[in-house]
N, C-alpha and C positions, 0 to 999 in steps of 0.2 A: 463189852466189846459192841461195837453195832453191827449187826447182821446186814451189809448192804444188800447183798443178793435176795434176800426174803423182803427184806423194806420195800426194794424195785418191783417184785413180785405182787407184794399187796398192793402197790400205786397202781399198777397195771389193771388189777381186777377192781380195783376201786374207781377205775376212770372209766366211767360208762355214762355215754350221753342218754338222756332222759328228761323230763319235764319236770319229776320232781324226785328226790333224795328220801331215801330209808335207811332206817338205822343199821348198823352193821349185825345186829342181834335182835332180833323182833320185837317190836312194844305193842302194845293194845293200843289203839287210836280212838283215844280219849276225844270225841267231838262235842259239838254244842249241846248234847240230849246229856253227858255225862255231865259237861261244865254247869247245866242248868241244876240239875239235880245236887250238885256240889253247896251253890246258892242256894237252892231253896232248904237244902239240909242245914246250911251254917246260918238261913234268915236273916244274913246281915251283921251278924257277931261277931267282927273280926277282934282281933286280938286290940285291945288298946292300945293308943300312942302312949310312948313315955318317954321319957327323956333319958338319954346315956350320955355322959361323960365325954365332952370333947377335950384331946389335947390339940392342942396348936402346934405343928411340928417347928421348929427352928430353921426359919429360912438360911441362915447363914451356915446351919450343918448339912441342909440341901444343896446349898451351891458349893459345898465345898467335894474333892476329891473321894469316891469310896473306893479305896484298898480291898475292903471286905463287902460282899453280896449286904446290901442296905435296903430295905424294906420300909416303905410308909403305906399303911392302910389308910386311904383317903375315905372309903365308905364303900359299901356294896361288894361288887365285885373289882372296885377300881384301886389298885396299887400302883404306888409310883417305885419302880427296882430300879437301883443303882447301881452300879459295878464297873471298872474300870472303864470308866469315862465315857459310859453308857449311860441316859436316863430313857426307861420306859416307863409308857402306862399300860395298864391293862383294863381293856371293856371301860372306856371312861365317860365316865355320867356324873355330869357338872350340876344337872337342872333340879329343881324343886321335885319337877314330879316326873315319873317314869310312863309317861301319857304321849298319844298322839295331840292331844289338848292341855294347854296351860293351864288350864282352870280345875280341870277334874282329871282323875285318876290316882294312883298311888303317890302319896307325900313322903317327903323325907319326915322321917322321925329327928334325924342329926344333919345338921349342915355338911357338907363337904369339907373337910381336915384342911384343905388347900382349896383356894380358886385357881382358875386357870391363871390370873394374873399373877398367883403366888409361885408359880411353878418354877424350877428351874429349866435351862433349853432341854427339851423334848428330843429325843433322837428316833426313837420307833413307837409304835403302837400294836398291842396285840387285839384284834378284834375277833371273839368266840362266834358269834352269831347276831341275829338282826334283830331279836326279842329289845323292848323299847327299854327295858332295867340292864340293859349291857352295850346300848348302841343308840345313843340321843344325838339325832340332828344337832340341837343348837349346842353342844360340848363338841360337835365334827368342825362346825362351823368356824366356832371360835378358838379353836386348836390352829384348825388350816390359816385362819386370819394371824393368829399371833406365831405361827412356825413355817407357814407356807411348805413350799419345797425342800427345807430343813429336815422336815418330819417324813418318814417311811412309815407306811400302813403296811400292818400285816393283816389278811383278810381270806377267810374258806370263800370257794367257790360262789358266783353270784354277788356279792358282800362290794366286791371290789369295783362293780359296774355302779352301785350305790354311792359309796363313795366319789366315784368320777364325777358323777353327775353333780354332787355339792362342791366341787372344785377342789378335790384331793387330786395332788398331781404324781405321787410317788406310790404306788399300791404293788405290794407283792401279794398276788392273790395264788393260792395252792388248794389242790384237793387232797384228800385222807392220805398219809402216808407220804406225798412229796415233801420235795426238801429242795431249801434253797442254801449257798451259802453268802452270808450278807456281811462283808468286812472282818468284825473279829469275831464273831459266832454264825453255827450253823443253825438253821429255824428246820424245825419239821411240823407240820399240820397232820395231827392227830384226832382220830375218830374221838367221839363223844357220842351218849344215848341221849340224844335229845331232839331236838325239831326246830322249824323256823318259820317267820314268817310276823308282818306287821301290820296286816288286813285281812280280809274275809276271803280275799280270793288267791293268795300269795301263799299258804301255807306251804312247807317242805319245798319251795321252788329256789331257794338259797340252800347253801349248806352252812351247815352248822361243825365247831368244832374244838379239840383243847390244842393247845400249842408246846414245844418242848423247844429252847433255845440251850444250845452247847457252845460254849467259851472251852478255849484247852484245860481250863484246870476247873469248869465250874458248869452246873446245868441247871436249867430251872425247867418245871415243869407249871403250865397254866389251865387249869380245867376247864375254867368257862362254866357251863350248866352243863350237867349230865346226871342219869339215872346210872345204876350199878348195874355192871355187865362184867363178862369175860375179857371185854377188849382191853381193860389196865393190867391183865397178866401178861396178854399178848404184846403189848407197848413194851412192860418191861423186856420179854424173850428178845425182841426185836433190838430195843434201845440201850438194854440195860441199866441200872439203878438209878435213880437223879439224886442231885443232892437236896433241893428245896423244892416243894410240891404246892401250888396255892390252891385249895380246895375247899368248895364250898359247902357249908353245913347248915344253911336255913333254906326254908321254904318246902317245907316237906309233908306238912299235914293238910287233909286226911289221908294217908297212907294208899287209900285204894284209888286215889285221882292222880296222885303226884309221885308215886314209887316209880313208875314208867319212866318219867323225866329228871327227876329232883333227887337226891341220894338224903338220908338225914344223917347225922353225926356218926353213928355205926358205922354206915357204909363209906364215910368218910375214911373212917379208921383203917377201913379193910382195903381202899384204894390205897392210903398211905402205906399199907402193907405190900399188897399187889405189885406197885411201882417200886417196891422195896429201895423207900425213899429217904434218905438220911434226916431230913426235915421236912415238918407242914407247918403250914400255917393257914387259917381259916379265912373266909371271906366270906360273902351272901347271905349276912346276918345282919339283923338290928337294925336298918338301915330304911328297908319300905315293908309297909305291912302289904304283903302279897299272899299269905297262906294264914290258916288257923291256928297254928303253934304260938304260943306266945312269942314275944320277942325277946326276951330274955333266957330262953329255952336253950337254945342250942348249945351255949358254952357249957351249958350243966350238965345236958346229955355228951358233950364231946367228953368231958370229963369222964362221966360214966363209963362211956367205950373204952375209953382208953385204959382202964382199969380192967375191964372184962378181956381185952385183947391182949395185955402187957405191953401196952406201950406206953416208955416213959413220959411224965408231963412235958419233958423239955423238949421232947419230938416231935411234938404234934400241939404248938399254941394257938389261941386265938387272942391275938391283939386290941385293944382298945381302939375307938375312933381317932384315929391323928397317930398313935403311936407307931415308932420310929425304931426297930429293930435292925441290928448287925450281926452276920452269922461268924461265930469264931468257934474253933477248933471242938468246944465244947458245947456248942450250941447258940441260940442267940440271945444277946444282951441288948438293952436296951440304952438308946443313945441320949443321953444328959443334952439338955442346951447348951450352947457355945455361949 
């Protein structure tokens, strides 16, 4: 059961004007000095790029109606979620690099499992924050060109203005704990432990968030990017358990630098438990070289963390690039090509 009175109180508490946003739970402010220390200690020895298997999703399957929640991992934080006539994307990034530059910056190790032209009709997009590996200008423009006003974008405070400047017509822009009914589902904008910024002068001038969507018989939580904090227990206390959570498991080393804003696999399992998620799917790993851990380490660390916390393997899975899974009563099943 949703505690609507507490939800409204929290929304009022967090709806305070200011030039910069701050996390609900204080985090160290790692600035340029700490970043340069990390780069100096790493000495440019980032994990080697390595190929991962890529399964090309079946277009006929994705074009069919999904009577059960269906998830296709396109890569990084981008999922195609399909349910009851709805096709949704999370943090769509289809470009080769997550960077302000087309010729430099983190480059994909695996191509997107689907191109924008391969997508079925998309009805909504969830945007968690404005970092380049979660909000890609070229992808936004291409999606807008293809789907136009048929597509509704859900964005945290400040990001809606960025989208509108790029021609996006339909934007639902919310602050933390705010919510809106949208046709068949209820959308909740929820706190995350992170930060925002696309340049040297706009740090934390737009909001970052996670999203929860509630249908009458199914609920979805998309974490975006986050560090670990008590806020996830609070989300559960206010909104109740969730059926499926999409949780990041990569970009976590070195811990002294990344821990305030990026969870590791052990913390992802703890969030799974804090949310009382029926099932979770992993994301945010194996696509871009962003941090120091080996690219193939996160799923292995997730396996170990599940065992430590007594979470069944079927309850928290790490799909491969391009895998399509449908949720059944006993857990996820891989969808065979049609």
